[in-house]
Structure formats: structure tokens, C-alpha cells
C-alpha positions in Angstrom: 96.2 129.6 91.7 92.5 128.7 92.3 91.2 126.7 95.2 91.9 123.8 93.1 95.4 124.2 91.9 98.0 124.1 95.1 101.8 124.7 94.5 104.3 123.6 97.0 107.4 124.5 96.5 108.9 125.2 93.2 108.3 121.5 91.9 105.2 120.1 93.0 101.7 121.4 92.0 98.5 119.5 92.7 95.1 119.9 90.7 92.1 118.8 92.4 89.7 117.9 89.6 85.8 116.8 89.4 85.5 113.6 87.9 82.8 114.4 86.2 83.0 117.8 84.9 84.2 119.0 81.3 86.2 121.6 82.6 88.2 119.7 84.6 89.5 118.2 81.3 90.4 121.1 79.7 92.1 122.6 83.1 94.2 119.4 83.2 95.4 119.7 79.5 95.7 123.0 80.2 98.1 123.0 83.3 100.2 120.1 81.6 100.7 122.0 78.5 101.9 125.5 80.1 103.6 124.5 83.3 105.1 121.4 81.4 106.1 119.1 84.3 108.9 116.4 84.0 106.3 114.0 85.7 102.5 114.1 85.6 101.2 111.9 89.1 97.5 110.6 88.2 95.3 109.2 90.9 94.7 105.8 89.2 96.0 102.4 89.7 96.4 99.5 87.2 92.9 98.3 87.1 91.0 102.0 87.3 93.2 102.8 84.0 92.6 99.7 82.4 89.0 100.4 82.6 89.2 103.7 81.5 91.2 103.6 78.4 89.5 99.9 77.5 85.6 101.3 78.6 83.9 98.2 76.4 86.1 95.3 77.7 84.6 95.1 81.1 80.8 95.5 79.4 81.4 93.0 76.8 83.8 90.7 78.6 82.1 87.2 80.0 81.3 87.7 83.5 82.8 84.4 84.4 86.5 85.6 82.7 86.1 88.9 84.9 85.4 87.0 88.1 88.5 84.2 87.2 90.8 87.4 86.8 89.8 89.1 90.2 88.0 92.2 88.3 84.7 91.7 89.7 85.0 94.1 92.3 85.5 96.8 89.1 81.9 96.5 88.1 80.6 96.9 91.9 82.8 100.4 91.5 81.4 101.2 88.2 77.9 100.1 89.0 78.2 102.6 92.1 79.6 105.3 90.2 76.7 105.4 87.6 74.1 105.3 90.2 75.6 108.2 92.2 75.8 110.1 88.8 72.1 109.3 87.9 71.0 110.3 91.6 72.9 113.8 91.6 71.2 114.3 87.9 74.9 114.4 86.4 74.3 114.6 82.6 77.8 115.9 81.7 79.0 114.2 79.2 81.8 112.9 80.7 82.5 109.8 82.4 83.7 109.4 85.8 87.7 109.9 85.3 87.8 111.0 82.2 90.3 114.2 83.1 92.8 111.4 84.7 92.8 109.8 81.6 93.1 112.7 79.8 96.3 113.6 81.9 98.0 110.7 80.6 97.1 111.1 77.0 98.5 114.8 77.1 101.6 113.5 78.9 102.3 111.0 76.4 101.3 113.7 73.6 104.3 115.9 75.1 106.7 113.0 75.6 106.4 113.5 79.7 106.5 110.5 81.8 103.9 109.6 84.0 103.2 108.0 87.3 99.8 106.2 88.6 99.6 107.0 92.1 96.6 105.4 93.5 96.3 102.5 95.4 94.9 99.5 93.6 90.9 99.8 93.9 90.4 95.8 94.7 92.6 96.4 98.1 90.9 99.4 99.0 87.7 97.5 98.9 88.4 94.5 100.3 90.1 96.8 103.3 86.9 98.7 103.8 84.5 95.7 103.5 86.4 93.7 105.9 86.7 96.6 108.6 83.0 97.3 108.2 80.3 95.7 110.1 77.1 93.8 109.0 74.9 97.0 109.8 78.0 99.5 108.3 77.8 97.1 105.1 73.9 97.7 105.1 74.2 101.2 105.2 77.4 101.9 102.7 75.2 99.7 100.4 71.9 101.6 100.9 73.9 105.1 100.7 75.8 104.4 97.3 73.0 102.5 95.4 69.4 103.1 96.5 67.8 106.4 94.4 66.8 109.3 96.6 64.7 111.2 94.6 63.8 113.6 97.5 67.6 114.6 97.9 69.0 117.4 95.8 72.4 118.6 94.9 73.9 122.0 93.4 76.0 120.3 90.6 77.9 124.0 90.0 78.7 123.9 93.7 79.4 119.9 93.6 81.8 120.4 90.4 83.7 123.6 92.1 84.4 122.1 95.3 84.7 118.2 95.6 84.7 115.4 93.0 82.3 112.0 92.5 83.9 109.5 94.3 84.9 112.2 97.0 81.2 112.8 97.2 80.5 109.0 97.6 83.0 108.5 100.2 81.9 111.1 102.6 78.3 109.5 102.3 80.0 106.5 102.9 82.1 107.7 106.1 78.8 109.5 107.7 77.0 105.5 107.2 80.0 103.8 107.9 83.2 105.6 110.2 85.3 102.3 109.6 84.5 102.1 105.8 85.2 106.2 105.5 88.8 105.7 107.1 89.7 103.3 104.6 88.1 105.0 101.7 89.2 108.4 102.4 91.5 108.9 105.2 93.8 105.9 104.0 93.6 106.8 100.3 94.7 110.4 101.4 97.9 108.9 102.9 98.6 106.9 100.3 98.3 109.5 97.6 100.4 111.7 99.8 103.3 108.6 99.9 103.1 108.3 96.5 103.7 111.9 95.5 106.5 112.0 98.3 108.2 109.1 96.2 108.2 110.9 93.0 109.1 114.4 93.9 112.4 114.0 93.0 111.8 113.5 89.2 111.5 117.4 88.3 108.4 119.4 88.4 105.5 117.2 89.1 101.9 117.5 88.5 99.8 115.7 90.3 96.2 115.3 89.1 93.7 113.9 91.9 90.2 114.4 93.1 89.2 117.9 94.6 88.4 116.3 98.2 91.7 114.7 98.9 93.6 118.2 98.5 93.3 119.2 102.0 94.2 115.6 103.3 96.9 115.3 100.8 98.8 118.5 102.1 98.3 117.5 105.8 100.4 114.4 104.8 102.9 116.0 102.7 103.5 118.6 105.3 105.2 115.6 107.5 108.4 114.3 107.6 108.8 112.6 103.9 110.1 109.2 105.6 106.8 109.1 107.7 104.7 109.6 104.9 106.3 106.9 102.8 106.7 104.2 105.2 103.2 103.6 105.5 102.9 102.6 102.2 103.5 98.9 102.4 101.2 98.8 105.3 98.4 100.4 103.5 99.0 97.7 100.3 98.3 95.2 102.2 95.1 93.3 103.2 93.8 93.0 106.2 93.8 89.3 107.4 90.3 87.7 107.5 88.5 87.7 110.9 88.2 84.2 112.2 84.8 84.5 114.3 83.1 83.5 110.5 84.8 80.3 110.0 83.8 79.3 113.8 80.6 80.0 113.3 80.7 78.0 109.9 82.3 75.0 111.3 80.0 75.0 114.1 76.7 73.5 112.6 78.3 70.5 110.3 80.5 69.4 113.5 77.2 69.7 115.5 75.5 67.7 112.8 78.1 65.5 112.4 78.2 64.7 116.2 74.5 63.9 116.3 74.9 61.6 113.3 77.8 60.0 115.0 75.9 59.6 118.3 72.7 58.4 116.9 75.0 55.8 114.8 76.7 54.5 118.2 73.6 54.2 119.9 72.2 51.8 117.2 69.0 54.3 116.6 68.8 53.6 112.9 65.1 55.2 112.3 66.3 58.2 114.0 69.2 58.5 111.9 67.5 58.0 108.8 65.0 60.7 110.0 68.1 63.1 110.7 69.8 62.3 107.3 66.6 62.9 105.3 65.4 66.0 107.2 68.9 67.6 106.2 69.3 66.6 103.1 65.3 68.0 102.3 65.8 71.0 104.4 69.0 72.2 102.2 67.9 70.9 98.8 64.4 72.5 99.0 66.2 76.1 100.4 68.5 75.6 97.8 66.8 75.4 95.1 64.2 77.9 95.6 67.0 80.3 96.3 68.3 79.8 92.7 64.4 79.7 91.4 63.9 83.0 93.2 67.5 84.2 91.5 65.2 82.9 88.0 67.8 80.8 87.4 67.9 78.1 84.7 66.4 74.9 85.6 69.6 72.8 85.3 71.2 75.6 88.1 68.1 74.8 90.2 69.0 71.1 89.8 72.4 71.7 90.8 72.0 73.8 93.7 70.0 71.8 95.3 72.2 68.4 94.6 75.1 70.3 96.1 73.6 72.0 99.1 73.1 68.9 101.8 77.3 68.2 100.9 78.4 71.5 100.7 76.7 72.5 104.0 78.7 70.2 105.5 81.8 71.9 104.2 82.4 75.6 105.1 85.1 76.1 102.6 82.2 75.0 99.7 79.1 76.7 98.9 76.3 75.6 97.0 75.6 78.9 95.4 79.5 78.5 93.9 78.3 75.2 92.0 74.7 76.6 90.7 76.2 80.0 89.8 78.9 78.3 87.7 76.3 76.6 86.0 74.2 79.9 85.4 77.2 81.2 84.0 77.9 78.5 81.6 74.3 78.3 80.4 73.6 82.1 80.2 77.2 83.6 79.7 76.5 87.1 80.9 78.8 89.4 80.8 80.3 92.2 82.2 77.6 94.9 81.3 74.7 92.6 82.2 76.0 92.8 85.9 76.3 96.4 85.8 73.1 97.2 84.8 71.5 94.8 87.4 
């Protein structure tokens, strides 16, 4: 077998692919038709499969609908993939993940069952985001999205040895170790656990990114129960940290205390001044923020009017109201957000 095709026993074969390589699409098709597995396990979740099968849906759908359906994370992922492709100069004609979709299509053509073995991308991104500190978040965004014209890549070597997502994740690991743990190590463990779950269904062909092969093999060498028992934990979202809530409630509690004290002491002039400065400062800054974002005049007005009130309630944000107004007026699509 080649370095990206690994046999484990007689009934499990793992193919490592490059998510932007036309050759990977042909390799997957060839292996399914020649090896004739009983099941094809694919490194996809329902969300990513939908984006591959219906690529125009995300671009054409109303952004408000995408957000309400919890699909906004797919825009971030799609944008990061596109940016990384441009930065590496990868103009291969294939969209990232084409070989994974091809695996499912070829399996269906041959009457072979398939299984989605990757963790939901939304859970993955949320786990990574919540584990990172502010500095790590900035480093990850900088590594994934900002162009770097001085950096060069050997495309042939990259396609042979790794895949687009793994390259991105290795950059993320360097910039933010805690994110790398979620985006790489946890996914290796999750993929291995799912493969263990389906191994009893005859000959299984697993199609994964080449960069995951070593990690998957390492986990498959462990007892099956140990590998599969982690799936539930890895599929859950970590609890939100409590300190942001403490910080958010500190300001309104302090202001309310000041207003209460001034009212109790009978200092009406100071009370009026405090309310006036609070209202003006919030309204002006919120309106200015929406204006700088080139929001509609009505969105600017809504943001300015909402901010003095929402600032007293940490569960609300003026940006929500201004953003909702902008979405209703401008009706941007997912494609607009991705391009932005």
C-alpha cells in the first residue's frame, strides 16, 4: 500500500486524502470499486455534507436564515478554507472535500452503505473557541485569514503528505496549543472512535484527511472500549466560563448603585447628569460603531437608541438590534458574508 493507504487487519483500510487534489478523488473512486468494501466511512459530519451536496445553499440563503438555523459557523469555516487556498496558490479546480463527497457518491452508485464519522463542525469550533484565550484567538484568526505573500508552499509535497484542513490546523496548533488540541488531537480520537464503532460491519474503507492517519492509527491500537468511550465527552460542548458574566454584570450593578445612592441622597442634579452622560456616551459610541460599519441610517438609529438600555442588561446587546435591523433592510446572503 502507498503511504496514504493503510490496511489494519483484513477488514479495515484507511485512505489519507488531500482535500483539494483531483488525484485524491480518483484514488477514492478506484479503491471503492476495486476493494469493494461493505461500508465507506467518511470524514464528514451532517453540516459539512450538506454544504458539499448543496454548495449554493449557503451562498444563496438569506444570512438571517443561516444565523437562525445555527449555520453561521459554516461561513467561518468556508471563508477560512478559501483564504488558505488562495494563500497557498491552490487552484486545482477541486473544492475542498470533493473526494469525500465522491466517496459517498461512488458508494451509492455501487449499493454500498456509508457512515459519517467526523464530529459536528459547529461543536468542534465552539470547543476550540471556548478553550482559547484572547491572545490565542487573535493568533488563530491571523494565521487563518491574513494573507502572507512571503510564505511559499510546495503544492506537490503538500498534496502528497497532508491535506488542506490539516495544514490549517497545524498553523492553529502553533498559534494556539489549546485550539490545536481540539482541532487536531480530539478529532483524531473522535474519528478513531467512530471507526471502531463501525468496524464490525464487514470490510470498512475509511476516507480521511492524510494528516489524520497517524493519530487515528495510534488511537486504534488502544483497546476498543477505551477508544469509543470518549465519544460522548468529545461530542459535548464545554461549559461557558463564568468570569465574562461576572465582568458584564459589574458595570450595570455599579451604575445602578450610583444612581440609587444619588436618588437616596436627594442629589437630583448629579443624578440627572449621570443619566445624561450615560445615555449620551452609549448612544454616540453605538451609533458611531454602526456608522463605521457602513450600516443603514435606521440601523444606526436603532443601535443608538438601544445601547443605553442594553448596557444595563448583560444578556442583551445593542449590536443585536442594529444587526437585525441591517439584516432586514439589506438582506445579505451567505455568499456576501463569505466574500466579506
